[in-house]
Residue, then its C-alpha position, 0 to 999 in steps of 0.5 A: m500500500k502506498s503512503p498518503i500524498s498531501l497536496l494543495i489544490l487551487l480553484a480560481a475564477t480564471v482557470a490557468f492550467a486546467e482543461p482547454p477553455e472549450a472543455i468547460q462552457r457557460v451558456t445562457l439558456d435560450e429555448r429558440a436555439v439548439v446547443t451542440v454538445p460534443v461528448a466522448t466515449n472515455r469521458v463524462t460530460t455534465i450538463s447543469f441547469p439552474g434548477p431541477i430538471t422536469a423531464i428528459d426525452a431522447v432516442g438511442v440513449t440508455a440509462d444502465g449501459k446494458t440496454p443497446g444505445q449510442f449514448q449512456l445517460a445518468h440523471t437522478k429524479g429531482s436533480s438539476f444536472v444530467s451526465v452523458r457519455a458516448l458508447a459508439r464512434k460517430a454517434a449523434t442524437n438530441l436531448n430535449i430537456r424540460w426545465n422551468k416549463r420550457t423545452y431546451v434542445f441539445e444536439v449531442i455528438e461523439s467527439d475526441t474534443p468533448v465539452l466536459a461541463l456545460n453550465l447553463e444560466d437563466q437569462a435573467a440571472a445571467a444579466t446580473v452576474q458580475p465579471a470575476p476578477l482576473v487572476t494571473p498564474t503568478r497570483l495563483l502561486a502567491l495564494l498557494d504560498k499564503a495557504k501553506a503559511f496561513q497560521l504563521l501569517k495570521k499570527q505575525h502579519s494578519e493584514a496579509v490574510a485579512d480577506a481570507e478565511v479557513r475551515t479546518f476539518g481536523d479529525k473529521p476530514q471530508v472523505t470521498d472514497l473511490n474504491d482504489y483510493e480516497i481523497r480527504v479534504e483537510e482544510v479549505f482556504r477562501f481568498s474572497s478578493d481573488d474569488t479563489l479557493v485553495f483545498h488542502v487534501t490528502l490522497r491515499n492509495k488503498s490498493d497495492k498498485e501504482i496510481r498516477y496523480a493526474p492534476g487535470s482530473f480534479a474538480v469540485r462540484v458546488g450545487n449544479r456547477l463543476y469547477h476544475q482546478s487551476 
C-alpha cells in the first residue's frame, strides 16, 4: 500500500492550467436555439441547469449501459444536472430537456474534443452576474504560498490574510471514497478578493498497485456547477 500524499489544490475564477477553455462552457439558456454538445466515449460530460430538471426525452440513449444505445445517460429524479457519455464512434442524437416549463434542445455528438462541463444560466440571472476578477498564474502561486503559511501569517502578519478565511476539518475530514483510493479534504482556504479557493487534501492509495496523480482530473461540484482546478 502506498503512503498518503498531501497536496494543495487551487480553484479560481480564471482557470490557468486546467482543461482547454472549450472543455468547460457557460451558456445562457435560450429555448429558440439548439446547443451542440460534443461528448466522448472515455469521458463524462455534465450538463447543469439552474434548477431541477422536469423531464428528459431522447432516442438511442440508455440509462443502465446494458440496454443497446448510442449514449449512456445518468440523471437522478429531481436533480438539476444530467451526465452523458458516448457508447459508439460517430454517434449523434438530441436531448430535449424540460426546465422551468420550457423545452431546451441539445444536439449531442461523439467527439475526441468533448465539452466536459456545460453550465447553463437563466437569462435573468445571467444579466446580473458580475465579471470575476482577473487572476494571473503568478497570483495563483502566491495564494498557494499564503495557504501553506496561513497560521504563521495570521499570527505575525494578519493584514496579509485579512480577506481570507479557513475551515479546518481536523479529525473529521471530508472523505470521498473511490474504491482504489480516497481523497480527504483537510482544510479549505477562501481568498475573497481573488474569488479563489485553495483545498488542502490528502490522497491515499488503498490498493497495492501504482496510481498516477493526474492534476487535470481534479474538480469540485458546488450545487449544479463543476469547477476544475487551476
